[in-house]
N, CA, C, O and CB atoms as a CASP TS submission, in Angstrom:
PFRMAT TS
TARGET T0000
AUTHOR 0000-0000-0000
METHOD Language model
MODEL 1
PARENT N/A
ATOM      1  N   MET     1      -2.719   8.420 -20.822  1.00  0.00           N
ATOM      2  CA  MET     1      -2.001   7.162 -21.171  1.00  0.00           C
ATOM      3  C   MET     1      -1.923   5.902 -20.757  1.00  0.00           C
ATOM      4  O   MET     1      -1.574   5.663 -19.601  1.00  0.00           O
ATOM      5  CB  MET     1      -1.075   7.318 -21.122  1.00  0.00           C
ATOM      6  N   SER     2      -2.230   4.925 -21.621  1.00  0.00           N
ATOM      7  CA  SER     2      -2.889   3.653 -21.134  1.00  0.00           C
ATOM      8  C   SER     2      -1.433   2.591 -21.225  1.00  0.00           C
ATOM      9  O   SER     2      -0.740   2.462 -22.234  1.00  0.00           O
ATOM     10  CB  SER     2      -4.419   3.127 -22.295  1.00  0.00           C
ATOM     11  N   LEU     3      -1.221   1.952 -19.992  1.00  0.00           N
ATOM     12  CA  LEU     3      -0.071   0.770 -19.394  1.00  0.00           C
ATOM     13  C   LEU     3      -1.088  -0.185 -19.984  1.00  0.00           C
ATOM     14  O   LEU     3      -2.232  -0.379 -19.573  1.00  0.00           O
ATOM     15  CB  LEU     3       0.394   0.575 -17.395  1.00  0.00           C
ATOM     16  N   ARG     4      -0.233  -0.978 -21.437  1.00  0.00           N
ATOM     17  CA  ARG     4      -0.500  -2.026 -21.960  1.00  0.00           C
ATOM     18  C   ARG     4       0.987  -3.056 -21.508  1.00  0.00           C
ATOM     19  O   ARG     4       0.799  -4.269 -21.607  1.00  0.00           O
ATOM     20  CB  ARG     4      -0.865  -1.682 -23.570  1.00  0.00           C
ATOM     21  N   ASP     5       2.099  -2.695 -21.135  1.00  0.00           N
ATOM     22  CA  ASP     5       3.309  -3.690 -21.407  1.00  0.00           C
ATOM     23  C   ASP     5       3.271  -3.744 -19.782  1.00  0.00           C
ATOM     24  O   ASP     5       3.012  -2.908 -18.916  1.00  0.00           O
ATOM     25  CB  ASP     5       4.968  -3.086 -22.381  1.00  0.00           C
ATOM     26  N   PRO     6       3.808  -5.691 -19.764  1.00  0.00           N
ATOM     27  CA  PRO     6       3.174  -6.106 -18.156  1.00  0.00           C
ATOM     28  C   PRO     6       4.044  -5.356 -16.932  1.00  0.00           C
ATOM     29  O   PRO     6       3.675  -5.000 -15.813  1.00  0.00           O
ATOM     30  CB  PRO     6       3.342  -8.014 -17.836  1.00  0.00           C
ATOM     31  N   VAL     7       5.744  -5.229 -17.801  1.00  0.00           N
ATOM     32  CA  VAL     7       6.269  -4.646 -16.985  1.00  0.00           C
ATOM     33  C   VAL     7       5.758  -2.836 -15.822  1.00  0.00           C
ATOM     34  O   VAL     7       5.671  -2.472 -14.649  1.00  0.00           O
ATOM     35  CB  VAL     7       7.310  -4.694 -17.879  1.00  0.00           C
ATOM     36  N   LYS     8       5.584  -2.324 -17.177  1.00  0.00           N
ATOM     37  CA  LYS     8       5.354  -0.828 -16.343  1.00  0.00           C
ATOM     38  C   LYS     8       4.070  -1.405 -15.379  1.00  0.00           C
ATOM     39  O   LYS     8       4.234  -1.181 -14.180  1.00  0.00           O
ATOM     40  CB  LYS     8       4.797   0.828 -17.588  1.00  0.00           C
ATOM     41  N   ILE     9       2.955  -2.038 -15.704  1.00  0.00           N
ATOM     42  CA  ILE     9       1.915  -2.914 -14.281  1.00  0.00           C
ATOM     43  C   ILE     9       2.243  -2.677 -13.301  1.00  0.00           C
ATOM     44  O   ILE     9       1.953  -1.940 -12.358  1.00  0.00           O
ATOM     45  CB  ILE     9       1.844  -4.405 -14.026  1.00  0.00           C
ATOM     46  N   GLU    10       3.113  -3.593 -13.656  1.00  0.00           N
ATOM     47  CA  GLU    10       4.073  -4.365 -11.808  1.00  0.00           C
ATOM     48  C   GLU    10       4.679  -2.559 -11.434  1.00  0.00           C
ATOM     49  O   GLU    10       4.224  -2.115 -10.380  1.00  0.00           O
ATOM     50  CB  GLU    10       6.403  -6.223 -12.242  1.00  0.00           C
ATOM     51  N   ILE    11       5.318  -1.908 -11.970  1.00  0.00           N
ATOM     52  CA  ILE    11       6.044  -0.732 -11.544  1.00  0.00           C
ATOM     53  C   ILE    11       4.791   0.151 -10.735  1.00  0.00           C
ATOM     54  O   ILE    11       4.868   0.519  -9.563  1.00  0.00           O
ATOM     55  CB  ILE    11       6.800   0.112 -12.972  1.00  0.00           C
ATOM     56  N   ALA    12       3.387   0.443 -11.843  1.00  0.00           N
ATOM     57  CA  ALA    12       3.205   0.869 -11.426  1.00  0.00           C
ATOM     58  C   ALA    12       2.150   0.471  -9.891  1.00  0.00           C
ATOM     59  O   ALA    12       1.513   1.139  -9.077  1.00  0.00           O
ATOM     60  CB  ALA    12       3.195   1.420 -12.323  1.00  0.00           C
ATOM     61  N   ARG    13       2.387  -0.722 -10.074  1.00  0.00           N
ATOM     62  CA  ARG    13       1.440  -1.732  -9.000  1.00  0.00           C
ATOM     63  C   ARG    13       2.276  -1.367  -7.670  1.00  0.00           C
ATOM     64  O   ARG    13       1.851  -1.059  -6.556  1.00  0.00           O
ATOM     65  CB  ARG    13       1.462  -3.759  -9.400  1.00  0.00           C
ATOM     66  N   GLY    14       3.454  -1.485  -8.086  1.00  0.00           N
ATOM     67  CA  GLY    14       4.663  -1.614  -7.044  1.00  0.00           C
ATOM     68  C   GLY    14       4.358  -0.016  -6.080  1.00  0.00           C
ATOM     69  O   GLY    14       4.250   0.025  -4.854  1.00  0.00           O
ATOM     70  N   HIS    15       4.274   1.095  -6.948  1.00  0.00           N
ATOM     71  CA  HIS    15       4.365   2.140  -6.361  1.00  0.00           C
ATOM     72  C   HIS    15       2.537   2.796  -5.894  1.00  0.00           C
ATOM     73  O   HIS    15       2.561   3.703  -5.062  1.00  0.00           O
ATOM     74  CB  HIS    15       5.344   3.028  -7.428  1.00  0.00           C
ATOM     75  N   ARG    16       1.239   2.403  -6.348  1.00  0.00           N
ATOM     76  CA  ARG    16       0.675   2.217  -6.215  1.00  0.00           C
ATOM     77  C   ARG    16      -0.289   1.383  -4.778  1.00  0.00           C
ATOM     78  O   ARG    16      -0.933   1.810  -3.820  1.00  0.00           O
ATOM     79  CB  ARG    16       0.966   2.165  -7.086  1.00  0.00           C
ATOM     80  N   ILE    17      -0.019   0.360  -5.176  1.00  0.00           N
ATOM     81  CA  ILE    17      -1.097  -0.535  -4.446  1.00  0.00           C
ATOM     82  C   ILE    17      -0.474  -1.218  -2.994  1.00  0.00           C
ATOM     83  O   ILE    17      -0.683  -1.260  -1.781  1.00  0.00           O
ATOM     84  CB  ILE    17      -1.579  -1.851  -5.570  1.00  0.00           C
ATOM     85  N   LYS    18       0.372  -1.677  -3.969  1.00  0.00           N
ATOM     86  CA  LYS    18       1.972  -2.111  -2.771  1.00  0.00           C
ATOM     87  C   LYS    18       2.021  -1.658  -1.459  1.00  0.00           C
ATOM     88  O   LYS    18       3.075  -2.220  -1.162  1.00  0.00           O
ATOM     89  CB  LYS    18       3.501  -1.413  -3.234  1.00  0.00           C
ATOM     90  N   LYS    19       1.710  -1.102  -0.491  1.00  0.00           N
ATOM     91  CA  LYS    19       1.423  -0.032   0.677  1.00  0.00           C
ATOM     92  C   LYS    19       0.771  -0.948   1.829  1.00  0.00           C
ATOM     93  O   LYS    19      -0.041  -1.862   1.685  1.00  0.00           O
ATOM     94  CB  LYS    19       0.272   1.322   0.158  1.00  0.00           C
ATOM     95  N   THR    20       1.329  -0.470   2.971  1.00  0.00           N
ATOM     96  CA  THR    20       0.504  -1.034   4.465  1.00  0.00           C
ATOM     97  C   THR    20      -0.412   0.304   4.992  1.00  0.00           C
ATOM     98  O   THR    20       0.157   1.320   4.594  1.00  0.00           O
ATOM     99  CB  THR    20       1.868  -1.533   5.972  1.00  0.00           C
ATOM    100  N   VAL    21      -1.416   0.571   5.617  1.00  0.00           N
ATOM    101  CA  VAL    21      -1.867   1.212   6.590  1.00  0.00           C
ATOM    102  C   VAL    21      -1.954   1.460   7.690  1.00  0.00           C
ATOM    103  O   VAL    21      -2.243   0.444   8.323  1.00  0.00           O
ATOM    104  CB  VAL    21      -2.346   1.203   6.579  1.00  0.00           C
ATOM    105  N   CYS    22      -1.845   2.389   8.348  1.00  0.00           N
ATOM    106  CA  CYS    22      -1.942   2.216   9.772  1.00  0.00           C
ATOM    107  C   CYS    22      -3.309   2.197  10.675  1.00  0.00           C
ATOM    108  O   CYS    22      -3.968   3.236  10.640  1.00  0.00           O
ATOM    109  CB  CYS    22      -1.184   3.211  10.228  1.00  0.00           C
ATOM    110  N   ARG    23      -3.711   1.317  11.333  1.00  0.00           N
ATOM    111  CA  ARG    23      -4.938   1.062  12.078  1.00  0.00           C
ATOM    112  C   ARG    23      -5.153   2.495  13.145  1.00  0.00           C
ATOM    113  O   ARG    23      -6.202   2.825  13.698  1.00  0.00           O
ATOM    114  CB  ARG    23      -4.738  -0.527  12.981  1.00  0.00           C
ATOM    115  N   SER    24      -4.243   2.968  13.195  1.00  0.00           N
ATOM    116  CA  SER    24      -4.043   4.300  14.290  1.00  0.00           C
ATOM    117  C   SER    24      -4.425   5.429  13.848  1.00  0.00           C
ATOM    118  O   SER    24      -5.373   6.050  14.329  1.00  0.00           O
ATOM    119  CB  SER    24      -2.659   4.639  14.721  1.00  0.00           C
ATOM    120  N   CYS    25      -3.628   5.870  12.747  1.00  0.00           N
ATOM    121  CA  CYS    25      -3.989   7.391  12.368  1.00  0.00           C
ATOM    122  C   CYS    25      -4.389   7.421  11.216  1.00  0.00           C
ATOM    123  O   CYS    25      -4.775   8.476  10.712  1.00  0.00           O
ATOM    124  CB  CYS    25      -2.961   8.393  12.427  1.00  0.00           C
ATOM    125  N   GLY    26      -4.378   5.892  10.346  1.00  0.00           N
ATOM    126  CA  GLY    26      -4.316   5.889   8.310  1.00  0.00           C
ATOM    127  C   GLY    26      -3.944   6.377   7.501  1.00  0.00           C
ATOM    128  O   GLY    26      -4.562   6.591   6.458  1.00  0.00           O
ATOM    129  N   ALA    27      -2.388   6.815   7.846  1.00  0.00           N
ATOM    130  CA  ALA    27      -1.357   6.751   7.229  1.00  0.00           C
ATOM    131  C   ALA    27      -0.683   5.923   6.550  1.00  0.00           C
ATOM    132  O   ALA    27      -0.506   4.868   7.161  1.00  0.00           O
ATOM    133  CB  ALA    27      -0.864   6.997   7.717  1.00  0.00           C
ATOM    134  N   THR    28       0.155   5.996   4.663  1.00  0.00           N
ATOM    135  CA  THR    28       0.352   4.942   4.345  1.00  0.00           C
ATOM    136  C   THR    28       1.674   4.864   4.397  1.00  0.00           C
ATOM    137  O   THR    28       2.373   5.877   4.425  1.00  0.00           O
ATOM    138  CB  THR    28      -0.204   4.636   3.333  1.00  0.00           C
ATOM    139  N   ASN    29       2.207   3.530   4.419  1.00  0.00           N
ATOM    140  CA  ASN    29       3.548   3.343   4.923  1.00  0.00           C
ATOM    141  C   ASN    29       4.111   2.478   3.486  1.00  0.00           C
ATOM    142  O   ASN    29       3.496   1.998   2.534  1.00  0.00           O
ATOM    143  CB  ASN    29       3.596   2.416   6.601  1.00  0.00           C
ATOM    144  N   PRO    30       5.498   2.535   3.816  1.00  0.00           N
ATOM    145  CA  PRO    30       6.116   0.989   2.424  1.00  0.00           C
ATOM    146  C   PRO    30       5.693   0.053   3.340  1.00  0.00           C
ATOM    147  O   PRO    30       5.559   0.069   4.564  1.00  0.00           O
ATOM    148  CB  PRO    30       8.279   0.603   1.856  1.00  0.00           C
ATOM    149  N   PHE    31       5.411  -1.223   1.995  1.00  0.00           N
ATOM    150  CA  PHE    31       4.772  -2.714   2.081  1.00  0.00           C
ATOM    151  C   PHE    31       5.351  -3.463   3.422  1.00  0.00           C
ATOM    152  O   PHE    31       4.802  -4.278   4.163  1.00  0.00           O
ATOM    153  CB  PHE    31       5.224  -3.684   0.623  1.00  0.00           C
ATOM    154  N   LYS    32       6.937  -2.765   3.466  1.00  0.00           N
ATOM    155  CA  LYS    32       7.917  -3.619   4.255  1.00  0.00           C
ATOM    156  C   LYS    32       7.817  -3.096   5.608  1.00  0.00           C
ATOM    157  O   LYS    32       8.237  -3.862   6.475  1.00  0.00           O
ATOM    158  CB  LYS    32       9.442  -3.568   3.724  1.00  0.00           C
ATOM    159  N   ALA    33       7.355  -1.963   6.001  1.00  0.00           N
ATOM    160  CA  ALA    33       6.941  -1.230   6.997  1.00  0.00           C
ATOM    161  C   ALA    33       6.893  -2.275   8.715  1.00  0.00           C
ATOM    162  O   ALA    33       6.280  -3.342   8.760  1.00  0.00           O
ATOM    163  CB  ALA    33       5.391  -0.635   6.361  1.00  0.00           C
ATOM    164  N   THR    34       7.407  -1.879   9.567  1.00  0.00           N
ATOM    165  CA  THR    34       6.803  -2.835  10.975  1.00  0.00           C
ATOM    166  C   THR    34       6.620  -1.676  11.570  1.00  0.00           C
ATOM    167  O   THR    34       5.488  -1.766  12.044  1.00  0.00           O
ATOM    168  CB  THR    34       7.841  -4.063  11.963  1.00  0.00           C
ATOM    169  N   LYS    35       7.057  -0.625  11.837  1.00  0.00           N
ATOM    170  CA  LYS    35       6.392   0.439  12.420  1.00  0.00           C
ATOM    171  C   LYS    35       5.565   2.138  11.474  1.00  0.00           C
ATOM    172  O   LYS    35       6.085   2.718  10.521  1.00  0.00           O
ATOM    173  CB  LYS    35       7.624   0.774  13.408  1.00  0.00           C
ATOM    174  N   CYS    36       4.286   2.506  12.131  1.00  0.00           N
ATOM    175  CA  CYS    36       3.597   3.352  11.497  1.00  0.00           C
ATOM    176  C   CYS    36       5.312   4.375  11.520  1.00  0.00           C
ATOM    177  O   CYS    36       6.257   4.111  12.263  1.00  0.00           O
ATOM    178  CB  CYS    36       1.889   3.904  12.381  1.00  0.00           C
ATOM    179  N   ARG    37       5.258   5.728  10.295  1.00  0.00           N
ATOM    180  CA  ARG    37       5.743   6.242  10.049  1.00  0.00           C
ATOM    181  C   ARG    37       5.807   7.638  10.749  1.00  0.00           C
ATOM    182  O   ARG    37       6.829   8.314  10.860  1.00  0.00           O
ATOM    183  CB  ARG    37       5.574   5.986   9.154  1.00  0.00           C
ATOM    184  N   LYS    38       4.364   8.022  11.279  1.00  0.00           N
ATOM    185  CA  LYS    38       3.886   8.993  12.324  1.00  0.00           C
ATOM    186  C   LYS    38       3.882   8.951  13.179  1.00  0.00           C
ATOM    187  O   LYS    38       4.271   9.864  13.907  1.00  0.00           O
ATOM    188  CB  LYS    38       3.107   9.333  12.442  1.00  0.00           C
ATOM    189  N   CYS    39       3.211   7.298  13.760  1.00  0.00           N
ATOM    190  CA  CYS    39       2.757   7.478  15.056  1.00  0.00           C
ATOM    191  C   CYS    39       3.249   6.293  15.816  1.00  0.00           C
ATOM    192  O   CYS    39       2.861   5.963  16.937  1.00  0.00           O
ATOM    193  CB  CYS    39       1.260   7.648  15.120  1.00  0.00           C
ATOM    194  N   ARG    40       4.244   5.622  15.005  1.00  0.00           N
ATOM    195  CA  ARG    40       5.212   4.425  15.262  1.00  0.00           C
ATOM    196  C   ARG    40       4.437   3.146  16.067  1.00  0.00           C
ATOM    197  O   ARG    40       4.925   2.350  16.869  1.00  0.00           O
ATOM    198  CB  ARG    40       6.549   5.007  16.235  1.00  0.00           C
ATOM    199  N   SER    41       3.009   3.247  15.539  1.00  0.00           N
ATOM    200  CA  SER    41       2.535   2.329  16.016  1.00  0.00           C
ATOM    201  C   SER    41       2.923   0.987  15.266  1.00  0.00           C
ATOM    202  O   SER    41       3.568   1.118  14.226  1.00  0.00           O
ATOM    203  CB  SER    41       1.283   2.632  16.114  1.00  0.00           C
ATOM    204  N   LYS    42       2.615  -0.218  15.666  1.00  0.00           N
ATOM    205  CA  LYS    42       2.852  -1.380  15.053  1.00  0.00           C
ATOM    206  C   LYS    42       1.877  -2.261  14.093  1.00  0.00           C
ATOM    207  O   LYS    42       2.113  -3.101  13.225  1.00  0.00           O
ATOM    208  CB  LYS    42       3.179  -2.045  16.006  1.00  0.00           C
ATOM    209  N   ASN    43       0.869  -1.793  14.541  1.00  0.00           N
ATOM    210  CA  ASN    43      -0.698  -1.918  13.877  1.00  0.00           C
ATOM    211  C   ASN    43      -0.853  -1.770  12.631  1.00  0.00           C
ATOM    212  O   ASN    43      -1.741  -0.932  12.483  1.00  0.00           O
ATOM    213  CB  ASN    43      -1.654  -0.991  14.319  1.00  0.00           C
ATOM    214  N   LEU    44      -0.480  -2.120  11.661  1.00  0.00           N
ATOM    215  CA  LEU    44      -0.278  -2.065   9.861  1.00  0.00           C
ATOM    216  C   LEU    44      -1.281  -3.436   9.509  1.00  0.00           C
ATOM    217  O   LEU    44      -1.397  -4.623   9.814  1.00  0.00           O
ATOM    218  CB  LEU    44       1.828  -2.388   9.157  1.00  0.00           C
ATOM    219  N   ARG    45      -1.857  -2.476   8.722  1.00  0.00           N
ATOM    220  CA  ARG    45      -2.715  -3.705   7.835  1.00  0.00           C
ATOM    221  C   ARG    45      -2.132  -3.170   5.794  1.00  0.00           C
ATOM    222  O   ARG    45      -1.723  -2.138   5.262  1.00  0.00           O
ATOM    223  CB  ARG    45      -5.255  -3.371   8.284  1.00  0.00           C
ATOM    224  N   PRO    46      -2.418  -4.477   5.362  1.00  0.00           N
ATOM    225  CA  PRO    46      -1.879  -4.014   3.987  1.00  0.00           C
ATOM    226  C   PRO    46      -3.312  -3.552   3.341  1.00  0.00           C
ATOM    227  O   PRO    46      -4.455  -3.926   3.601  1.00  0.00           O
ATOM    228  CB  PRO    46      -0.995  -5.353   3.024  1.00  0.00           C
ATOM    229  N   LYS    47      -2.747  -2.466   2.271  1.00  0.00           N
ATOM    230  CA  LYS    47      -3.907  -1.324   1.808  1.00  0.00           C
ATOM    231  C   LYS    47      -5.087  -2.561   0.870  1.00  0.00           C
ATOM    232  O   LYS    47      -4.567  -3.346   0.077  1.00  0.00           O
ATOM    233  CB  LYS    47      -2.971   0.310   0.429  1.00  0.00           C
ATOM    234  N   ARG    48      -6.073  -2.577   1.011  1.00  0.00           N
ATOM    235  CA  ARG    48      -7.132  -2.862   0.147  1.00  0.00           C
ATOM    236  C   ARG    48      -7.451  -2.442  -1.348  1.00  0.00           C
ATOM    237  O   ARG    48      -7.744  -1.321  -1.764  1.00  0.00           O
ATOM    238  CB  ARG    48      -8.020  -2.489   0.777  1.00  0.00           C
ATOM    239  N   THR    49      -7.272  -4.049  -2.296  1.00  0.00           N
ATOM    240  CA  THR    49      -7.300  -3.595  -3.145  1.00  0.00           C
ATOM    241  C   THR    49      -8.531  -3.207  -3.624  1.00  0.00           C
ATOM    242  O   THR    49      -9.395  -3.474  -2.788  1.00  0.00           O
ATOM    243  CB  THR    49      -6.717  -4.148  -3.687  1.00  0.00           C
ATOM    244  N   LYS    50      -9.093  -2.556  -4.870  1.00  0.00           N
ATOM    245  CA  LYS    50      -9.992  -2.498  -5.673  1.00  0.00           C
ATOM    246  C   LYS    50     -10.672  -3.723  -5.554  1.00  0.00           C
ATOM    247  O   LYS    50     -11.329  -3.475  -4.544  1.00  0.00           O
ATOM    248  CB  LYS    50      -9.565  -2.182  -6.859  1.00  0.00           C
ATOM    249  N   GLY    51     -10.969  -4.831  -5.861  1.00  0.00           N
ATOM    250  CA  GLY    51     -11.391  -6.027  -6.234  1.00  0.00           C
ATOM    251  C   GLY    51     -12.566  -6.465  -4.958  1.00  0.00           C
ATOM    252  O   GLY    51     -13.731  -6.803  -5.164  1.00  0.00           O
ATOM    253  N   LYS    52     -11.890  -6.349  -3.627  1.00  0.00           N
ATOM    254  CA  LYS    52     -12.308  -6.549  -2.100  1.00  0.00           C
ATOM    255  C   LYS    52     -13.890  -6.036  -1.919  1.00  0.00           C
ATOM    256  O   LYS    52     -13.773  -4.814  -2.015  1.00  0.00           O
ATOM    257  CB  LYS    52     -11.214  -5.576  -1.020  1.00  0.00           C
ATOM    258  N   ALA    53     -14.821  -6.226  -1.781  1.00  0.00           N
ATOM    259  CA  ALA    53     -15.620  -5.670  -0.875  1.00  0.00           C
ATOM    260  C   ALA    53     -15.622  -5.433   0.163  1.00  0.00           C
ATOM    261  O   ALA    53     -14.980  -6.190   0.891  1.00  0.00           O
ATOM    262  CB  ALA    53     -16.284  -5.964  -0.812  1.00  0.00           C
ATOM    263  N   ARG    54     -16.156  -4.563   0.625  1.00  0.00           N
ATOM    264  CA  ARG    54     -15.580  -3.797   2.502  1.00  0.00           C
ATOM    265  C   ARG    54     -17.118  -4.929   3.425  1.00  0.00           C
ATOM    266  O   ARG    54     -17.278  -4.874   4.644  1.00  0.00           O
ATOM    267  CB  ARG    54     -16.071  -0.758   2.763  1.00  0.00           C
TER
END
């Protein structure tokens, strides 16, 4: 299934890429989260995208 429609690409990006990751336990959280859903830590970072090197 290929996604060519820009609207569908943005919807997919919102579900897959726009996340935050807890630096303490590694859980994925919603993008607008202020605390981790598992450990309640406030130490969150945005999820890395494919284009960035480590």
